[in-house]
PyMOL commands that place a pseudoatom at each C-alpha (Angstrom):
pseudoatom trace, name=CA, resn=MET, resi=1, chain=A, elem=C, hetatm=0, pos=[77.176, -1.528, -17.692]
pseudoatom trace, name=CA, resn=SER, resi=2, chain=A, elem=C, hetatm=0, pos=[77.248, -2.776, -21.327]
pseudoatom trace, name=CA, resn=GLU, resi=3, chain=A, elem=C, hetatm=0, pos=[74.212, -3.837, -23.777]
pseudoatom trace, name=CA, resn=LYS, resi=4, chain=A, elem=C, hetatm=0, pos=[75.630, -7.651, -23.412]
pseudoatom trace, name=CA, resn=SER, resi=5, chain=A, elem=C, hetatm=0, pos=[75.557, -7.458, -19.537]
pseudoatom trace, name=CA, resn=LYS, resi=6, chain=A, elem=C, hetatm=0, pos=[72.026, -6.253, -19.266]
pseudoatom trace, name=CA, resn=ILE, resi=7, chain=A, elem=C, hetatm=0, pos=[70.732, -8.805, -21.588]
pseudoatom trace, name=CA, resn=SER, resi=8, chain=A, elem=C, hetatm=0, pos=[72.614, -11.599, -19.330]
pseudoatom trace, name=CA, resn=CYS, resi=9, chain=A, elem=C, hetatm=0, pos=[71.633, -10.084, -16.448]
pseudoatom trace, name=CA, resn=CYS, resi=10, chain=A, elem=C, hetatm=0, pos=[67.917, -9.737, -17.004]
pseudoatom trace, name=CA, resn=SER, resi=11, chain=A, elem=C, hetatm=0, pos=[67.038, -12.891, -18.987]
pseudoatom trace, name=CA, resn=LEU, resi=12, chain=A, elem=C, hetatm=0, pos=[66.861, -15.823, -16.801]
pseudoatom trace, name=CA, resn=ARG, resi=13, chain=A, elem=C, hetatm=0, pos=[66.236, -19.415, -18.100]
pseudoatom trace, name=CA, resn=SER, resi=14, chain=A, elem=C, hetatm=0, pos=[62.867, -20.841, -17.218]
pseudoatom trace, name=CA, resn=GLU, resi=15, chain=A, elem=C, hetatm=0, pos=[63.926, -23.645, -15.189]
pseudoatom trace, name=CA, resn=TYR, resi=16, chain=A, elem=C, hetatm=0, pos=[65.357, -20.874, -12.776]
pseudoatom trace, name=CA, resn=ASP, resi=17, chain=A, elem=C, hetatm=0, pos=[62.603, -20.149, -9.978]
pseudoatom trace, name=CA, resn=LEU, resi=18, chain=A, elem=C, hetatm=0, pos=[63.710, -17.006, -7.917]
pseudoatom trace, name=CA, resn=LYS, resi=19, chain=A, elem=C, hetatm=0, pos=[60.733, -17.128, -5.662]
pseudoatom trace, name=CA, resn=SER, resi=20, chain=A, elem=C, hetatm=0, pos=[61.734, -20.153, -3.754]
pseudoatom trace, name=CA, resn=LEU, resi=21, chain=A, elem=C, hetatm=0, pos=[65.224, -18.902, -2.990]
pseudoatom trace, name=CA, resn=GLY, resi=22, chain=A, elem=C, hetatm=0, pos=[65.410, -17.517, 0.414]
pseudoatom trace, name=CA, resn=VAL, resi=23, chain=A, elem=C, hetatm=0, pos=[67.748, -14.737, 1.225]
pseudoatom trace, name=CA, resn=ARG, resi=24, chain=A, elem=C, hetatm=0, pos=[70.899, -15.052, 3.254]
pseudoatom trace, name=CA, resn=LYS, resi=25, chain=A, elem=C, hetatm=0, pos=[71.214, -13.110, 6.251]
pseudoatom trace, name=CA, resn=PHE, resi=26, chain=A, elem=C, hetatm=0, pos=[74.599, -11.960, 7.518]
pseudoatom trace, name=CA, resn=GLY, resi=27, chain=A, elem=C, hetatm=0, pos=[75.415, -11.845, 11.335]
pseudoatom trace, name=CA, resn=PRO, resi=28, chain=A, elem=C, hetatm=0, pos=[73.679, -13.291, 14.259]
pseudoatom trace, name=CA, resn=GLU, resi=29, chain=A, elem=C, hetatm=0, pos=[70.851, -13.846, 12.269]
pseudoatom trace, name=CA, resn=GLN, resi=30, chain=A, elem=C, hetatm=0, pos=[72.438, -15.887, 9.594]
pseudoatom trace, name=CA, resn=LYS, resi=31, chain=A, elem=C, hetatm=0, pos=[71.157, -19.549, 9.066]
pseudoatom trace, name=CA, resn=SER, resi=32, chain=A, elem=C, hetatm=0, pos=[73.849, -21.938, 10.498]
pseudoatom trace, name=CA, resn=PHE, resi=33, chain=A, elem=C, hetatm=0, pos=[73.604, -25.202, 8.506]
pseudoatom trace, name=CA, resn=GLY, resi=34, chain=A, elem=C, hetatm=0, pos=[74.057, -27.958, 11.003]
pseudoatom trace, name=CA, resn=LYS, resi=35, chain=A, elem=C, hetatm=0, pos=[75.317, -25.952, 13.995]
pseudoatom trace, name=CA, resn=THR, resi=36, chain=A, elem=C, hetatm=0, pos=[73.756, -24.532, 16.804]
pseudoatom trace, name=CA, resn=THR, resi=37, chain=A, elem=C, hetatm=0, pos=[74.785, -21.133, 17.824]
pseudoatom trace, name=CA, resn=ILE, resi=38, chain=A, elem=C, hetatm=0, pos=[75.028, -20.037, 21.408]
pseudoatom trace, name=CA, resn=ARG, resi=39, chain=A, elem=C, hetatm=0, pos=[75.502, -16.232, 22.284]
pseudoatom trace, name=CA, resn=LEU, resi=40, chain=A, elem=C, hetatm=0, pos=[77.680, -15.927, 25.584]
pseudoatom trace, name=CA, resn=GLU, resi=41, chain=A, elem=C, hetatm=0, pos=[77.128, -12.865, 27.854]
pseudoatom trace, name=CA, resn=PRO, resi=42, chain=A, elem=C, hetatm=0, pos=[80.404, -10.345, 27.663]
pseudoatom trace, name=CA, resn=ASP, resi=43, chain=A, elem=C, hetatm=0, pos=[81.704, -11.523, 31.386]
pseudoatom trace, name=CA, resn=VAL, resi=44, chain=A, elem=C, hetatm=0, pos=[81.674, -14.921, 30.281]
pseudoatom trace, name=CA, resn=ALA, resi=45, chain=A, elem=C, hetatm=0, pos=[82.949, -14.368, 26.861]
pseudoatom trace, name=CA, resn=GLN, resi=46, chain=A, elem=C, hetatm=0, pos=[85.863, -12.708, 28.668]
pseudoatom trace, name=CA, resn=VAL, resi=47, chain=A, elem=C, hetatm=0, pos=[86.232, -16.198, 30.308]
pseudoatom trace, name=CA, resn=PHE, resi=48, chain=A, elem=C, hetatm=0, pos=[86.110, -18.663, 27.469]
pseudoatom trace, name=CA, resn=PRO, resi=49, chain=A, elem=C, hetatm=0, pos=[88.004, -17.666, 24.468]
pseudoatom trace, name=CA, resn=ASN, resi=50, chain=A, elem=C, hetatm=0, pos=[86.734, -19.977, 21.806]
pseudoatom trace, name=CA, resn=ALA, resi=51, chain=A, elem=C, hetatm=0, pos=[84.135, -23.066, 21.413]
pseudoatom trace, name=CA, resn=ASP, resi=52, chain=A, elem=C, hetatm=0, pos=[86.793, -25.481, 22.553]
pseudoatom trace, name=CA, resn=VAL, resi=53, chain=A, elem=C, hetatm=0, pos=[87.105, -24.188, 25.749]
pseudoatom trace, name=CA, resn=VAL, resi=54, chain=A, elem=C, hetatm=0, pos=[83.332, -23.650, 26.291]
pseudoatom trace, name=CA, resn=ASN, resi=55, chain=A, elem=C, hetatm=0, pos=[82.581, -27.319, 25.421]
pseudoatom trace, name=CA, resn=GLU, resi=56, chain=A, elem=C, hetatm=0, pos=[85.528, -28.542, 27.465]
pseudoatom trace, name=CA, resn=ALA, resi=57, chain=A, elem=C, hetatm=0, pos=[83.956, -26.905, 30.940]
pseudoatom trace, name=CA, resn=LEU, resi=58, chain=A, elem=C, hetatm=0, pos=[80.375, -27.654, 29.826]
pseudoatom trace, name=CA, resn=ARG, resi=59, chain=A, elem=C, hetatm=0, pos=[81.728, -31.505, 29.502]
pseudoatom trace, name=CA, resn=PHE, resi=60, chain=A, elem=C, hetatm=0, pos=[83.322, -30.976, 32.868]
pseudoatom trace, name=CA, resn=LEU, resi=61, chain=A, elem=C, hetatm=0, pos=[79.984, -29.624, 34.175]
pseudoatom trace, name=CA, resn=ILE, resi=62, chain=A, elem=C, hetatm=0, pos=[78.360, -32.549, 32.928]
pseudoatom trace, name=CA, resn=ARG, resi=63, chain=A, elem=C, hetatm=0, pos=[80.639, -35.270, 34.545]
pseudoatom trace, name=CA, resn=VAL, resi=64, chain=A, elem=C, hetatm=0, pos=[80.439, -33.352, 37.990]
pseudoatom trace, name=CA, resn=VAL, resi=65, chain=A, elem=C, hetatm=0, pos=[76.434, -33.228, 38.084]
pseudoatom trace, name=CA, resn=GLN, resi=66, chain=A, elem=C, hetatm=0, pos=[76.428, -36.954, 36.913]
pseudoatom trace, name=CA, resn=ASP, resi=67, chain=A, elem=C, hetatm=0, pos=[78.743, -38.118, 39.405]
pseudoatom trace, name=CA, resn=ASN, resi=68, chain=A, elem=C, hetatm=0, pos=[77.237, -36.358, 42.067]
pseudoatom trace, name=CA, resn=GLN, resi=69, chain=A, elem=C, hetatm=0, pos=[73.392, -37.604, 41.201]
pseudoatom trace, name=CA, resn=VAL, resi=70, chain=A, elem=C, hetatm=0, pos=[74.597, -41.027, 41.221]
pseudoatom trace, name=CA, resn=SER, resi=71, chain=A, elem=C, hetatm=0, pos=[76.676, -40.725, 44.593]
pseudoatom trace, name=CA, resn=ALA, resi=72, chain=A, elem=C, hetatm=0, pos=[73.578, -39.133, 45.820]
pseudoatom trace, name=CA, resn=PHE, resi=73, chain=A, elem=C, hetatm=0, pos=[71.517, -42.323, 45.318]
pseudoatom trace, name=CA, resn=THR, resi=74, chain=A, elem=C, hetatm=0, pos=[74.200, -44.543, 46.712]
pseudoatom trace, name=CA, resn=LYS, resi=75, chain=A, elem=C, hetatm=0, pos=[74.602, -42.715, 49.980]
pseudoatom trace, name=CA, resn=GLN, resi=76, chain=A, elem=C, hetatm=0, pos=[70.770, -42.390, 50.705]
pseudoatom trace, name=CA, resn=PRO, resi=77, chain=A, elem=C, hetatm=0, pos=[69.648, -45.217, 53.124]
pseudoatom trace, name=CA, resn=HIS, resi=78, chain=A, elem=C, hetatm=0, pos=[66.140, -46.683, 52.007]
pseudoatom trace, name=CA, resn=SER, resi=79, chain=A, elem=C, hetatm=0, pos=[63.361, -45.160, 53.956]
pseudoatom trace, name=CA, resn=SER, resi=80, chain=A, elem=C, hetatm=0, pos=[61.289, -48.152, 54.344]
pseudoatom trace, name=CA, resn=SER, resi=81, chain=A, elem=C, hetatm=0, pos=[64.034, -50.094, 56.066]
pseudoatom trace, name=CA, resn=GLU, resi=82, chain=A, elem=C, hetatm=0, pos=[65.492, -47.219, 58.003]
pseudoatom trace, name=CA, resn=GLY, resi=83, chain=A, elem=C, hetatm=0, pos=[62.112, -47.153, 60.283]
pseudoatom trace, name=CA, resn=ALA, resi=84, chain=A, elem=C, hetatm=0, pos=[61.697, -51.012, 60.172]
pseudoatom trace, name=CA, resn=ASP, resi=85, chain=A, elem=C, hetatm=0, pos=[65.225, -51.546, 62.034]
pseudoatom trace, name=CA, resn=LYS, resi=86, chain=A, elem=C, hetatm=0, pos=[64.584, -49.369, 65.056]
pseudoatom trace, name=CA, resn=THR, resi=87, chain=A, elem=C, hetatm=0, pos=[63.149, -50.818, 68.047]
pseudoatom trace, name=CA, resn=PRO, resi=88, chain=A, elem=C, hetatm=0, pos=[60.986, -48.731, 70.352]
for i in range(1, 88): cmd.bond("trace and resi %d" % i, "trace and resi %d" % (i + 1))
show_as sticks, trace
zoom trace
């Protein structure tokens, strides 16, 4: 290392506060900025090759669940009127 690079490397301006800087990690533990990271099990990852396919499948599942909840409410008779209509 040359003498010039030693000086510039070790002499920082007073406005630089390196104590407040965090260490950026690499790999699965790295911080994500604005995105949520979900780790899939290997058997699930074989079926879903990328994030778009996973999102499409989850949106489909959400629609199915929501449709079933709505249809379950509309198909069930009201319990209070059910017993009142019957004559002994």
